[in-house]
C-alpha positions as CSV (number, residue, x, y, z in Angstrom):
1,M,0.2,0.4,0.3
2,K,2.7,2.7,0.9
3,K,4.8,2.0,-2.5
4,V,1.1,2.8,-4.3
5,F,0.7,5.8,-2.4
6,T,4.8,6.6,-3.1
7,I,3.1,6.2,-7.1
8,F,0.6,8.5,-6.5
9,C,1.8,11.0,-4.9
10,F,4.5,11.2,-7.2
11,S,2.3,10.9,-10.4
12,L,0.9,14.0,-9.0
13,M,3.9,16.2,-8.3
14,L,4.7,15.4,-11.9
15,M,1.3,16.2,-13.4
16,T,1.5,19.4,-12.1
17,A,4.7,20.8,-12.0
18,R,4.9,23.1,-14.6
19,E,2.6,25.6,-11.9
20,A,5.0,28.1,-11.1
21,S,3.8,29.7,-8.0
22,A,1.9,28.2,-5.8
23,Q,-0.9,29.7,-3.8
24,A,-2.6,28.4,-0.8
25,E,-5.7,30.4,-1.1
26,I,-9.5,28.5,-1.0
27,D,-11.7,30.8,-3.2
28,K,-15.2,29.6,-3.8
29,G,-16.0,27.2,-6.1
30,N,-12.5,25.6,-5.3
31,V,-12.8,21.5,-5.4
32,L,-9.7,20.1,-2.8
33,L,-9.6,16.5,-3.1
34,N,-7.7,14.5,-0.1
35,A,-5.7,11.2,0.7
36,G,-3.4,10.0,3.0
37,F,-2.8,8.2,6.4
38,G,-4.2,8.5,9.9
39,F,-1.1,7.9,12.7
40,G,-2.9,6.0,15.6
41,Y,-6.4,5.1,15.3
42,Y,-8.5,6.1,18.5
43,Y,-11.0,3.3,18.8
44,A,-8.2,0.3,18.2
45,G,-5.2,-0.7,16.7
46,G,-4.3,0.1,12.7
47,V,-3.4,2.6,10.9
48,P,-6.3,4.5,8.9
49,I,-6.7,5.1,5.2
50,L,-8.3,8.5,5.1
51,F,-9.7,9.8,2.3
52,S,-12.3,13.5,1.8
53,A,-13.2,15.8,-0.7
54,E,-13.9,20.0,0.1
55,F,-15.4,22.5,-1.7
56,A,-15.1,25.8,-0.5
57,L,-18.0,28.0,-0.4
58,N,-16.0,30.9,0.0
59,D,-12.8,32.5,1.2
60,A,-12.8,30.9,4.0
61,I,-15.2,28.1,5.1
62,S,-15.2,24.6,2.8
63,I,-17.1,21.3,4.0
64,G,-17.4,18.1,2.3
65,P,-16.9,14.1,3.0
66,Y,-14.1,11.5,4.6
67,L,-13.6,8.6,4.5
68,G,-12.1,6.1,6.3
69,F,-10.5,2.3,6.4
70,T,-9.1,0.5,9.1
71,T,-8.0,-2.8,9.7
72,W,-5.9,-4.2,13.7
73,R,-5.4,-7.5,13.4
74,Q,-3.8,-9.6,16.3
75,S,-3.0,-13.8,16.5
76,Y,-1.5,-15.0,19.3
77,F,-1.1,-18.9,20.6
78,G,-3.8,-20.5,18.0
79,Y,-5.6,-17.5,17.5
80,R,-6.7,-15.0,15.1
81,Y,-9.0,-11.8,15.2
82,S,-9.4,-9.2,13.5
83,Y,-10.9,-5.3,13.2
84,T,-12.3,-3.7,10.2
85,F,-13.9,0.0,11.0
86,V,-15.4,2.5,8.3
87,D,-15.7,6.3,9.2
88,F,-17.4,7.7,7.1
89,G,-19.4,11.4,7.7
90,A,-19.4,15.1,6.7
91,R,-16.5,17.6,8.0
92,G,-16.4,21.8,7.8
93,S,-13.2,24.0,7.6
94,Y,-13.0,27.2,8.3
95,H,-9.5,28.4,6.6
96,F,-7.7,30.9,9.1
97,N,-5.4,32.8,6.1
98,K,-7.6,36.1,5.7
99,H,-7.1,36.5,9.6
100,L,-3.6,36.4,9.8
101,N,-0.5,37.7,8.4
102,L,2.0,35.2,7.1
103,N,5.0,35.8,4.3
104,T,3.7,33.6,2.7
105,D,1.1,31.8,0.5
106,K,2.5,28.4,-0.2
107,L,0.3,27.7,3.6
108,D,-3.0,27.7,4.4
109,L,-3.9,27.0,8.2
110,Y,-7.4,25.7,9.2
111,G,-9.3,23.9,11.7
112,G,-12.9,22.7,12.1
113,V,-15.3,20.0,12.6
114,M,-16.6,16.6,11.6
115,L,-19.8,13.9,12.2
116,G,-19.8,11.2,11.3
117,Y,-20.5,7.0,11.9
118,R,-18.0,4.5,12.6
119,I,-19.6,0.7,11.0
120,S,-17.2,-2.1,13.1
121,S,-16.8,-6.0,12.4
122,Y,-15.0,-8.1,13.8
123,N,-13.7,-11.7,12.5
124,Y,-12.2,-14.3,15.1
125,D,-10.5,-17.3,14.0
126,G,-9.0,-20.3,16.6
127,P,-11.0,-22.6,19.1
128,G,-13.9,-22.1,20.4
129,I,-14.2,-19.2,21.9
130,D,-17.5,-16.7,23.2
131,Y,-16.0,-13.3,22.5
132,D,-17.2,-9.9,23.0
133,D,-17.0,-7.3,20.0
134,S,-16.1,-4.1,22.2
135,Y,-16.7,-1.9,19.4
136,P,-19.8,-1.5,18.4
137,S,-20.9,0.8,15.8
138,S,-21.6,4.2,16.5
139,V,-22.2,8.0,15.8
140,T,-18.9,10.1,16.2
141,G,-17.9,13.9,16.3
142,G,-14.6,15.0,15.7
143,L,-12.7,18.3,16.2
144,F,-9.7,18.6,14.0
145,A,-6.5,21.8,13.3
146,G,-4.3,20.9,10.3
147,A,-1.9,23.0,7.5
148,R,-1.8,22.4,3.6
149,W,1.3,23.3,1.9
150,Y,1.4,24.6,-1.8
151,F,4.2,23.5,-3.2
152,T,2.2,24.5,-6.3
153,D,-0.8,26.1,-7.3
154,R,-2.6,22.8,-7.0
155,F,-1.0,20.4,-5.1
156,S,0.3,20.8,-1.3
157,A,0.8,18.2,1.3
158,N,-1.2,18.3,4.5
159,A,-0.8,17.8,8.4
160,E,-3.8,17.2,11.1
161,L,-4.3,17.2,14.6
162,G,-7.4,16.5,16.3
163,Y,-9.9,13.5,17.6
164,G,-12.3,12.2,15.6
165,V,-10.3,9.3,13.0
166,A,-6.6,9.6,15.2
167,P,-5.4,12.0,16.3
168,L,-2.3,12.4,13.2
169,Y,-3.1,12.5,9.4
170,L,-0.4,13.4,7.3
171,G,-2.0,13.1,3.6
172,I,-1.7,15.2,-0.1
173,S,-4.1,17.4,-1.0
174,F,-5.0,18.4,-5.1
175,K,-6.9,21.3,-5.9
176,I,-9.6,21.6,-9.0
């Protein structure tokens, strides 16, 4: 999976390399497509794979869907079990650049909220043991703060800290 992500990042950089300058401005009608990995998962182990889209309503507010997928496996003494989590929902971001006097036009600082649903499934393989699934499906919410660094007008790397799917998220964004 890391190879696929590396190839994807490299391809996006090649496609956007012709852009001369990078501008972090969000304008009404912009769409940001985001993809990346979470480090840590609030409900179990595993590395979340995350996708989202942001639709700019104006120069400061964007909203859109998100989707996360995490698998966590454990094996010991002939017992194997795994959890799979699918997180999806909506998120809204406020972009603070118009309030800050930054010396660069490549940085986009934002924060936001998310509301979603987490689906959990459990698989057990081993001698007969009655085990309760301790991660039920449920409504989730979260808060996040993030930064996006634009390498070109359309391509950026981003990072987020917060509570929701993963405490730390690193990824890429493509503005269309």
